Each structure stands twice: as C-alpha cells, then as structure tokens.
ChimeraX commands (.cxc) that place a marker at each C-alpha (Angstrom):
marker #1 position 12.23,-6.64,-8.66 radius 0.5
marker #1 position 14.97,-4.95,-10.59 radius 0.5
marker #1 position 15.55,-1.71,-12.45 radius 0.5
marker #1 position 16.01,-1.68,-16.21 radius 0.5
marker #1 position 17.46,1.08,-18.37 radius 0.5
marker #1 position 17.47,2.17,-22.01 radius 0.5
marker #1 position 20.72,0.20,-22.33 radius 0.5
marker #1 position 19.42,-3.18,-21.10 radius 0.5
marker #1 position 15.68,-2.91,-21.89 radius 0.5
marker #1 position 15.98,-5.07,-24.98 radius 0.5
marker #1 position 17.89,-7.84,-23.18 radius 0.5
marker #1 position 15.82,-7.78,-19.98 radius 0.5
marker #1 position 12.32,-7.15,-21.38 radius 0.5
marker #1 position 12.13,-7.73,-25.13 radius 0.5
marker #1 position 14.30,-10.85,-24.97 radius 0.5
marker #1 position 12.71,-12.34,-21.84 radius 0.5
marker #1 position 11.23,-15.83,-22.03 radius 0.5
marker #1 position 8.72,-14.91,-19.32 radius 0.5
marker #1 position 6.06,-12.22,-19.66 radius 0.5
marker #1 position 7.43,-8.98,-18.18 radius 0.5
marker #1 position 5.52,-6.34,-16.19 radius 0.5
marker #1 position 7.30,-3.00,-16.60 radius 0.5
marker #1 position 6.45,-0.13,-14.28 radius 0.5
marker #1 position 7.36,3.19,-15.89 radius 0.5
marker #1 position 8.09,5.23,-12.77 radius 0.5
marker #1 position 9.67,8.44,-11.49 radius 0.5
marker #1 position 11.23,9.43,-8.16 radius 0.5
marker #1 position 8.91,12.46,-7.90 radius 0.5
marker #1 position 5.74,10.35,-8.32 radius 0.5
marker #1 position 3.90,9.54,-5.02 radius 0.5
marker #1 position 1.59,6.89,-6.59 radius 0.5
marker #1 position 4.70,5.18,-8.02 radius 0.5
marker #1 position 6.25,4.96,-4.54 radius 0.5
marker #1 position 2.92,3.61,-3.26 radius 0.5
marker #1 position 3.13,0.77,-5.82 radius 0.5
marker #1 position 6.64,-0.27,-4.71 radius 0.5
marker #1 position 5.61,-2.76,-1.99 radius 0.5
marker #1 position 2.79,-4.13,-4.17 radius 0.5
marker #1 position 5.17,-4.83,-7.04 radius 0.5
marker #1 position 7.84,-6.34,-4.77 radius 0.5
marker #1 position 5.24,-8.75,-3.35 radius 0.5
marker #1 position 4.00,-9.56,-6.85 radius 0.5
marker #1 position 7.57,-10.27,-8.02 radius 0.5
marker #1 position 8.11,-12.60,-5.06 radius 0.5
marker #1 position 4.81,-14.46,-5.52 radius 0.5
marker #1 position 4.73,-14.72,-9.33 radius 0.5
marker #1 position 8.47,-14.85,-10.06 radius 0.5
marker #1 position 8.22,-18.17,-11.88 radius 0.5
marker #1 position 5.48,-16.90,-14.23 radius 0.5
marker #1 position 6.15,-13.15,-14.45 radius 0.5
marker #1 position 9.20,-10.91,-14.40 radius 0.5
marker #1 position 8.61,-7.54,-12.71 radius 0.5
marker #1 position 10.89,-4.57,-13.48 radius 0.5
marker #1 position 10.92,-0.79,-13.09 radius 0.5
marker #1 position 12.12,1.82,-15.56 radius 0.5
marker #1 position 12.83,5.37,-14.38 radius 0.5
marker #1 position 11.32,7.64,-17.04 radius 0.5
marker #1 position 13.56,10.61,-16.24 radius 0.5
marker #1 position 16.78,8.59,-16.58 radius 0.5
marker #1 position 15.61,6.57,-19.60 radius 0.5
marker #1 position 13.87,8.85,-22.11 radius 0.5
marker #1 position 14.48,6.68,-25.20 radius 0.5
marker #1 position 12.40,3.74,-23.96 radius 0.5
marker #1 position 9.81,6.04,-22.38 radius 0.5
marker #1 position 9.31,7.87,-25.69 radius 0.5
marker #1 position 9.39,4.69,-27.77 radius 0.5
marker #1 position 6.32,3.39,-25.92 radius 0.5
marker #1 position 4.66,6.83,-25.70 radius 0.5
marker #1 position 4.45,6.80,-21.90 radius 0.5
marker #1 position 2.98,10.08,-20.67 radius 0.5
marker #1 position 1.62,9.33,-17.18 radius 0.5
marker #1 position 3.19,7.74,-14.12 radius 0.5
marker #1 position 2.89,5.07,-13.09 radius 0.5
marker #1 position 2.23,3.27,-16.37 radius 0.5
marker #1 position 2.35,-0.51,-16.32 radius 0.5
marker #1 position 3.05,-2.41,-19.52 radius 0.5
marker #1 position 3.10,-6.15,-19.96 radius 0.5
marker #1 position 5.43,-7.50,-22.64 radius 0.5
marker #1 position 5.13,-11.02,-24.01 radius 0.5
marker #1 position 7.42,-12.39,-26.73 radius 0.5
marker #1 position 8.95,-8.93,-27.13 radius 0.5
marker #1 position 5.65,-7.14,-27.76 radius 0.5
marker #1 position 3.55,-4.94,-25.45 radius 0.5
marker #1 position 0.28,-6.82,-24.90 radius 0.5
marker #1 position -1.35,-4.73,-22.16 radius 0.5
marker #1 position -1.02,-1.24,-20.70 radius 0.5
marker #1 position -2.52,0.21,-17.52 radius 0.5
marker #1 position -2.16,3.72,-16.12 radius 0.5
marker #1 position -2.31,4.70,-12.46 radius 0.5
marker #1 position -1.79,3.10,-9.07 radius 0.5
marker #1 position -4.11,0.27,-8.14 radius 0.5
marker #1 position -4.59,-2.14,-5.25 radius 0.5
marker #1 position -2.80,-5.49,-5.41 radius 0.5
marker #1 position -6.02,-7.45,-5.94 radius 0.5
marker #1 position -7.06,-5.32,-8.92 radius 0.5
marker #1 position -3.59,-5.53,-10.43 radius 0.5
marker #1 position -3.69,-9.33,-10.19 radius 0.5
marker #1 position -7.15,-9.40,-11.80 radius 0.5
marker #1 position -5.90,-7.24,-14.68 radius 0.5
marker #1 position -2.87,-9.47,-15.15 radius 0.5
marker #1 position -4.83,-12.74,-15.07 radius 0.5
marker #1 position -5.25,-12.91,-18.83 radius 0.5
marker #1 position -1.55,-12.44,-19.54 radius 0.5
marker #1 position -0.13,-14.83,-16.95 radius 0.5
marker link #1:1,2 radius 0.2
marker link #1:2,3 radius 0.2
marker link #1:3,4 radius 0.2
marker link #1:4,5 radius 0.2
marker link #1:5,6 radius 0.2
marker link #1:6,7 radius 0.2
marker link #1:7,8 radius 0.2
marker link #1:8,9 radius 0.2
marker link #1:9,10 radius 0.2
marker link #1:10,11 radius 0.2
marker link #1:11,12 radius 0.2
marker link #1:12,13 radius 0.2
marker link #1:13,14 radius 0.2
marker link #1:14,15 radius 0.2
marker link #1:15,16 radius 0.2
marker link #1:16,17 radius 0.2
marker link #1:17,18 radius 0.2
marker link #1:18,19 radius 0.2
marker link #1:19,20 radius 0.2
marker link #1:20,21 radius 0.2
marker link #1:21,22 radius 0.2
marker link #1:22,23 radius 0.2
marker link #1:23,24 radius 0.2
marker link #1:24,25 radius 0.2
marker link #1:25,26 radius 0.2
marker link #1:26,27 radius 0.2
marker link #1:27,28 radius 0.2
marker link #1:28,29 radius 0.2
marker link #1:29,30 radius 0.2
marker link #1:30,31 radius 0.2
marker link #1:31,32 radius 0.2
marker link #1:32,33 radius 0.2
marker link #1:33,34 radius 0.2
marker link #1:34,35 radius 0.2
marker link #1:35,36 radius 0.2
marker link #1:36,37 radius 0.2
marker link #1:37,38 radius 0.2
marker link #1:38,39 radius 0.2
marker link #1:39,40 radius 0.2
marker link #1:40,41 radius 0.2
marker link #1:41,42 radius 0.2
marker link #1:42,43 radius 0.2
marker link #1:43,44 radius 0.2
marker link #1:44,45 radius 0.2
marker link #1:45,46 radius 0.2
marker link #1:46,47 radius 0.2
marker link #1:47,48 radius 0.2
marker link #1:48,49 radius 0.2
marker link #1:49,50 radius 0.2
marker link #1:50,51 radius 0.2
marker link #1:51,52 radius 0.2
marker link #1:52,53 radius 0.2
marker link #1:53,54 radius 0.2
marker link #1:54,55 radius 0.2
marker link #1:55,56 radius 0.2
marker link #1:56,57 radius 0.2
marker link #1:57,58 radius 0.2
marker link #1:58,59 radius 0.2
marker link #1:59,60 radius 0.2
marker link #1:60,61 radius 0.2
marker link #1:61,62 radius 0.2
marker link #1:62,63 radius 0.2
marker link #1:63,64 radius 0.2
marker link #1:64,65 radius 0.2
marker link #1:65,66 radius 0.2
marker link #1:66,67 radius 0.2
marker link #1:67,68 radius 0.2
marker link #1:68,69 radius 0.2
marker link #1:69,70 radius 0.2
marker link #1:70,71 radius 0.2
marker link #1:71,72 radius 0.2
marker link #1:72,73 radius 0.2
marker link #1:73,74 radius 0.2
marker link #1:74,75 radius 0.2
marker link #1:75,76 radius 0.2
marker link #1:76,77 radius 0.2
marker link #1:77,78 radius 0.2
marker link #1:78,79 radius 0.2
marker link #1:79,80 radius 0.2
marker link #1:80,81 radius 0.2
marker link #1:81,82 radius 0.2
marker link #1:82,83 radius 0.2
marker link #1:83,84 radius 0.2
marker link #1:84,85 radius 0.2
marker link #1:85,86 radius 0.2
marker link #1:86,87 radius 0.2
marker link #1:87,88 radius 0.2
marker link #1:88,89 radius 0.2
marker link #1:89,90 radius 0.2
marker link #1:90,91 radius 0.2
marker link #1:91,92 radius 0.2
marker link #1:92,93 radius 0.2
marker link #1:93,94 radius 0.2
marker link #1:94,95 radius 0.2
marker link #1:95,96 radius 0.2
marker link #1:96,97 radius 0.2
marker link #1:97,98 radius 0.2
marker link #1:98,99 radius 0.2
marker link #1:99,100 radius 0.2
marker link #1:100,101 radius 0.2
marker link #1:101,102 radius 0.2
marker link #1:102,103 radius 0.2
marker link #1:103,104 radius 0.2
view
C-alpha cells in the first residue's frame, strides 16, 4: 500500500488500469490508524484486482477538497478515473470486502 499526493493523484489513481481504493486519512485520526493493518492485508490479498492507496488530507488539501471529503477515514473507489463508491468510517475487514465486492 502506498501513499499518494495531490501531485501524483492523477497518475496513480485517475490513470490506473485497476480499480483503486483510496483511504483519505490523517495522522491525528485513531480510526484511520486502526484501518492500517486491514488495508495492508487487503492490498496484499487483492493486489492483482485492486490498487490500495492512502492520501493524507492535511498534506493534500486540493484532492481532499475536490472530492468533498469531510470525515476521516473516507474510502473512495475509483474505476476508469471516476469515483464509483464512497464509504465513511472504520469497518472490519469482512465488511469492507463485502462492500467492495461489487466493484472488484
């Protein structure tokens, strides 16, 4: 799982051939830290079908504002350059996989 920024968001997310799960996160957000191991495992397991990245909202306000992200963590799935699903709040791995089933 890698970090993306305002500078490389278009190349890494919008231009990706795979669907991309973006976690909009912040260092001060306990539920975001809680999701770290879940997302790393998801990236390892689904790496051939799904790209998993994190974007720090404090360091990357342009992308955060462009997608009107107000709560952390917010998860957005992008396919073919467009956001196709958004979820707010930490969730267990099983529930996250269930919610991603229709976009994988």
